[in-house]
C-alpha positions in Angstrom: -39.1 -50.8 4.6 -37.5 -47.9 3.1 -37.9 -44.2 5.2 -40.0 -41.7 3.3 -38.7 -39.7 0.7 -37.8 -36.4 2.6 -37.0 -33.1 0.4 -33.4 -32.1 0.4 -32.9 -28.8 2.3 -32.4 -25.8 -0.3 -28.6 -25.3 0.4 -27.9 -28.9 -0.7 -30.3 -29.1 -3.6 -28.2 -29.2 -7.0 -28.5 -26.1 -9.3 -30.9 -26.6 -11.8 -29.2 -27.7 -15.5 -30.3 -24.9 -17.0 -30.1 -22.0 -14.9 -26.2 -21.3 -16.1 -27.7 -21.2 -19.6 -29.9 -18.7 -18.3 -27.4 -16.8 -16.7 -25.6 -16.2 -19.9 -28.7 -15.7 -22.3 -29.7 -12.7 -19.6 -26.2 -11.4 -19.6 -26.0 -11.1 -23.3 -29.5 -10.2 -24.2 -31.8 -9.9 -21.3 -29.6 -7.2 -19.7 -29.1 -5.1 -22.7 -33.3 -5.2 -23.0 -34.0 -4.7 -19.2 -31.8 -1.6 -19.6 -33.6 -0.4 -22.6 -37.1 -0.8 -21.2 -35.8 0.8 -17.8 -34.5 4.1 -20.0 -37.8 3.9 -21.5 -39.8 3.7 -18.3 -37.9 6.3 -16.6 -37.0 8.7 -19.0 -33.9 10.3 -17.5 -32.7 13.6 -18.5 -30.8 13.8 -21.5 -26.7 13.3 -21.2 -26.1 15.3 -24.8 -26.6 18.6 -22.7 -24.9 18.5 -19.4 -24.8 21.6 -17.3 -23.3 25.0 -18.9 -20.5 26.5 -17.3 -16.7 27.3 -18.1 -14.1 24.7 -18.8 -11.7 23.5 -16.4 -7.8 23.7 -17.3 -7.1 20.7 -18.9 -3.8 18.5 -19.1 -4.0 15.6 -21.4 -1.7 12.6 -20.6 -0.2 10.2 -23.1 1.6 7.1 -21.5 3.9 5.9 -23.8 6.4 2.7 -24.0 8.6 2.8 -27.2 6.2 4.8 -29.4 8.8 6.5 -32.3 6.0 5.5 -35.0 3.6 7.1 -33.8 4.0 9.7 -30.8 4.8 12.6 -33.4 1.5 12.0 -35.0 -0.4 12.0 -31.5 1.6 15.0 -30.6 0.1 17.0 -33.2 -3.2 15.3 -33.1 -3.5 16.3 -29.6 -2.4 20.0 -30.1 -4.8 20.4 -32.6 -7.6 20.1 -30.7 -9.4 23.5 -30.0 -9.1 23.6 -25.9 -8.0 26.9 -24.2 -4.6 26.1 -22.7 -3.9 22.6 -23.0 -1.4 21.4 -21.4 0.2 18.3 -23.1 2.1 15.7 -20.9 3.9 12.7 -22.6 5.2 10.1 -19.8 7.8 7.9 -21.6 7.6 4.5 -19.6 11.3 3.1 -19.9 11.5 3.7 -23.6 14.8 2.7 -25.1 13.9 4.4 -28.7 13.1 8.2 -29.5 9.9 8.3 -28.3 11.0 11.0 -25.6 12.9 13.2 -28.3 10.5 12.9 -31.0 7.8 14.0 -28.4 9.5 17.5 -27.5 10.8 17.8 -31.0 6.8 17.8 -32.1 5.8 20.4 -29.2 4.7 18.1 -25.9 4.7 20.7 -23.1 5.9 18.4 -20.7 8.1 15.3 -21.2 9.0 12.8 -18.6 11.6 10.4 -18.9 10.6 7.5 -16.5 12.1 4.2 -15.5 10.2 1.2 -16.9 7.4 0.8 -13.8 4.5 0.4 -16.4 1.5 2.3 -18.0 -0.2 3.0 -14.6 3.3 4.0 -13.0 3.7 6.7 -15.8 0.2 8.1 -15.4 0.5 8.3 -12.2 3.9 10.9 -12.5 2.0 12.2 -15.3 -0.7 13.3 -12.8 1.9 14.6 -10.2 3.1 16.9 -12.8 0.1 17.7 -14.2 -0.9 21.5 -13.7 -5.1 21.2 -15.2 -7.8 20.8 -12.6 -9.1 17.9 -15.0 -6.6 15.3 -16.1 -7.3 13.4 -19.7 -5.6 10.3 -20.9 -5.4 8.9 -24.2 -3.4 6.4 -25.8 -0.3 7.2 -28.3 -1.7 5.2 -31.3 -5.5 6.5 -30.5 -6.5 9.8 -32.8 -9.2 12.5 -31.4 -11.5 13.8 -33.6 -12.2 17.6 -33.6 -13.5 19.3 -31.0 -13.0 15.8 -28.9 -11.4 16.5 -25.7 -14.3 19.6 -25.0 -16.9 17.3 -25.6 -15.3 15.1 -23.0 -14.9 17.1 -20.3 -18.2 19.5 -20.5 -19.7 17.3 -18.1 -17.5 18.1 -15.4 -19.8 21.6 -15.2 -22.1 18.9 -13.2 -20.0 18.7 -9.4 -21.4 15.4 -9.1 -19.5 13.9 -11.9 -15.9 12.7 -11.4 -15.0 10.5 -14.2 -15.9 10.5 -18.0 -14.8 8.1 -21.0 -15.8 9.0 -24.7 -16.0 6.5 -28.0 -13.5 4.9 -29.3 -14.1 3.7 -32.6 -11.6 1.0 -34.1 -10.8 1.0 -37.8 -9.0 -1.0 -40.2 -11.3 -3.8 -40.2 -9.6 -5.3 -43.6 -8.8 -8.4 -41.5 -10.8 -11.3 -39.8 -11.2 -9.2 -36.3 -14.9 -8.6 -35.0 -13.6 -6.4 -31.9 -15.6 -3.2 -34.3 -19.1 -5.2 -34.0 -18.6 -6.3 -30.2 -17.7 -2.6 -29.3 -20.5 -1.4 -30.9 -22.4 -3.3 -28.7 -20.5 -2.5 -25.9 -20.9 1.3 -26.6 -24.9 0.8 -26.4 -25.0 -0.9 -23.0 -22.5 1.9 -21.9 -24.9 4.7 -23.1 -27.7 3.0 -21.4 -25.7 2.5 -17.8 -24.4 6.2 -18.4 -28.6 7.3 -18.5 -29.4 5.2 -15.8 -26.5 6.3 -13.4 -23.1 5.3 -14.0 -21.0 3.4 -16.3 -19.3 0.0 -15.0 -15.8 0.4 -17.3 -14.5 3.1 -19.9 -11.3 3.0 -22.4 -7.7 3.9 -22.5 -8.2 5.9 -25.4 -10.2 8.4 -24.3 -11.1 9.5 -20.3 -10.8 11.8 -17.9 -11.1 12.4 -13.8 -11.1 15.5 -11.9 -7.8 16.1 -10.3 -9.2 15.3 -7.0 -11.4 12.2 -8.2 -8.1 10.9 -9.4 -6.8 7.2 -7.8 -3.6 5.9 -7.6 -4.4 2.0 -8.0 -2.1 -1.1 -7.8 0.3 -0.7 -11.3 -1.1 -4.1 -12.4 -4.5 -3.0 -12.3 -5.8 -0.9 -15.2 -7.9 2.7 -15.0 -10.5 1.0 -17.9 -12.4 -1.4 -15.0 -10.8 0.0 -11.6 -11.8 3.7 -11.8 -15.5 3.7 -12.5 -16.5 1.2 -9.5 -14.1 2.8 -7.3 -15.7 6.5 -7.7 -19.2 5.4 -7.6 -18.3 4.1 -4.1 -16.7 7.4 -3.5 -19.6 9.4 -4.1 -19.0 10.5 -7.9 -20.7 10.0 -11.2 -18.8 8.5 -14.0 -20.5 8.9 -17.3 -20.1 7.7 -21.0 -19.7 11.4 -23.5 -20.4 9.4 -27.2 -19.7 12.8 -28.7 -16.3 12.9 -27.5 -14.6 10.5 -30.1 -11.3 8.8 -30.8 -9.9 6.1 -33.3 -7.7 3.3 -33.2 -6.3 0.5 -35.1 -7.8 -2.7 -34.2 -5.9 -5.6 -33.9 -6.3 -7.3 -37.5 -6.8 -10.9 -36.6 -9.3 -12.7 -34.2 -6.2 -14.4 -33.1 -4.3 -11.7 -32.6 -7.2 -10.1 -30.2 -7.6 -13.3 -28.5 -3.9 -12.8 -27.7 -4.8 -9.0 -26.5 -8.1 -9.8 -24.7 -5.5 -13.0 -22.7 -3.4 -10.1 -21.7 -6.0 -7.6 -20.6 -7.8 -10.4 -18.7 -4.8 -11.3 -16.7 -4.8 -7.4 -15.5 -8.5 -7.5 -14.7 -8.8 -10.8 -13.1 -6.5 -9.1 -10.0 -9.0 -6.1 -10.2 -11.6 -8.7 -9.6 -10.4 -11.1 -6.7 -8.8 -8.3 -5.1 -9.4 -5.1 -6.3 -12.8 -4.6 -4.6 -14.9 -5.4 -7.8 -16.9 -8.1 -6.3 -17.4 -6.1 -2.8 -21.0 -4.3 -3.3 -20.6 -2.3 0.0 -21.3 1.6 -0.8 -22.6 0.8 -4.4 -26.2 2.3 -4.7 -28.5 -1.2 -5.6 -29.4 0.0 -9.1 -25.5 0.6 -9.9 -24.8 -3.2 -8.1 -27.3 -5.0 -10.2 -25.3 -3.0 -13.3 -21.8 -4.7 -12.0 -23.8 -8.0 -11.3 -25.0 -7.9 -14.5 -22.2 -6.3 -17.0 -19.3 -7.4 -15.0 -19.8 -10.4 -12.6 -21.5 -12.7 -15.0 -18.8 -11.1 -18.2 -16.1 -12.7 -16.4 -18.2 -15.5 -14.9 -18.8 -16.6 -19.3 -16.7 -19.4 -19.9 -17.5 -20.9 -16.5 -21.5 -20.5 -17.1 -20.6 -22.3 -20.7 -19.0 -25.4 -19.7 -21.2 -25.8 -16.4 -24.0 -25.3 -18.8 -23.1 -28.9 -20.7 -25.3 -30.7 -18.1 -28.1 -29.4 -20.1 -28.8 -31.0 -23.4 -30.4 -28.1 -24.6 -27.3 -26.5 -24.1 -25.3 -28.8 -26.1 -27.5 -28.6 -28.8 -26.5 -24.6 -29.1 -22.6 -25.4 -28.0 -22.2 -27.8 -30.4 -23.0 -25.5 -33.8 -21.3 -22.5 -32.2 -18.0 -24.6 -32.0 -18.8 -25.9 -35.4 -19.0 -22.5 -37.1 -16.1 -21.7 -34.9 -13.6 -24.1 -36.2 -14.7 -23.6 -39.9 -14.3 -19.6 -39.8 -10.2 -20.5 -40.0 -11.2 -22.0 -43.5 -14.4 -20.3 -44.7 -14.2 -16.3 -43.3 -18.1 -15.7 -43.8 -19.4 -13.1 -41.0 -21.2 -15.3 -39.2 -18.7 -17.8 -38.5 -16.3 -15.2 -37.8 -18.9 -13.8 -35.2 -19.0 -17.0 -33.7 -15.2 -17.6 -33.5 -14.6 -14.4 -32.2 -17.4 -15.0 -29.5 -15.8 -18.6 -28.6 -12.0 -17.1 -28.4 -12.6 -14.1 -26.7 -14.7 -16.5 -23.8 -11.5 -18.5 -23.8 -9.3 -15.4 -23.2 -10.9 -14.9 -19.9 -10.7 -18.1 -18.8 -6.9 -18.0 -20.1 -6.3 -15.0 -18.6 -7.2 -15.7 -14.9 -4.5 -19.1 -15.5 -2.1 -16.5 -17.0 -2.5 -14.2 -13.8 -2.7 -17.3 -10.7 0.6 -19.4 -13.0 2.9 -16.4 -13.1 1.1 -12.8 -11.9 1.0 -10.5 -14.1 3.5 -7.8 -15.3 2.9 -4.0 -15.0 3.8 -3.3 -18.4 2.9 -3.6 -21.7 3.5 -5.0 -25.2 2.0 -3.3 -28.1 -0.8 -5.4 -29.7 0.2 -7.1 -33.3 -1.1 -4.5 -36.1 -1.9 -1.3 -34.2 0.7 0.7 -34.7 
């Protein structure tokens, strides 16, 4: 006679077929709804009016590699900011063109001619040379709106705040890229996270730290992802300031965005795997939940998609999604383009990991197509 049925121990039970799909749905839709409901119930104080206080002395650092096409406009844009005593530093990372000469001619206060070491090491050198109590950063192709720097550093009146990122808007939307739509979604999430605690990510176009909060990180690890969670671990609060605005040209095509994000993810995966993002020690429970929901599940996305294919429901959803993504190459309708953008950006996460595992990540960076 057959042995009686025995329950499998918990650790040997197979993963429910619909769990990966449920996690994807939570990461993309459930988490934003959770944050919105949480903020509504808790009614945290508004971040629009930070505590009043004197503005700190500020150094604005622009890391540049062969940016002769835009550096004069960037310097003029920065110097037009109404910020008392602003120090502008252009850190030239192994430039082979006239970037340094043009930056000096345009009026930059400090121009550093550095050997090629990558954006992070150029920024480190800029911080070493800076005189400001706070250091702000911006990309060479990003333009700041009037008053952006005042808005950006105003939250430093609160001594608990160590990092602030502003709002970047992408322009030149005549192409097929749907990054602008995604970025509006991302900014909404960032605003809710800031109201409830601290942000889980930033952007390179406009952000600032207190001088004492600045971290020297591995040169392949960008500030956008590594600063917020590391600073929260050290006891600082990291905020999003939507009234500190910058604009930046968007990669025109979805295919160009796929290549840009693939390069970005080859820099992000070292942070995830060995840069501390997977280590929850030192985070308040609320912030740990945000990291799991917004970061861990985001980077697990392509693998969750593959695992979810064991479910018939998931297959029924993926077939039209992939068909729409393929059709967008010939019929550039907005819903089809959104599907194509989603599929390719999810794939870029996996391919960025493959690139990093196969041949590592260089510290240097190249300009993305159509962004200058």
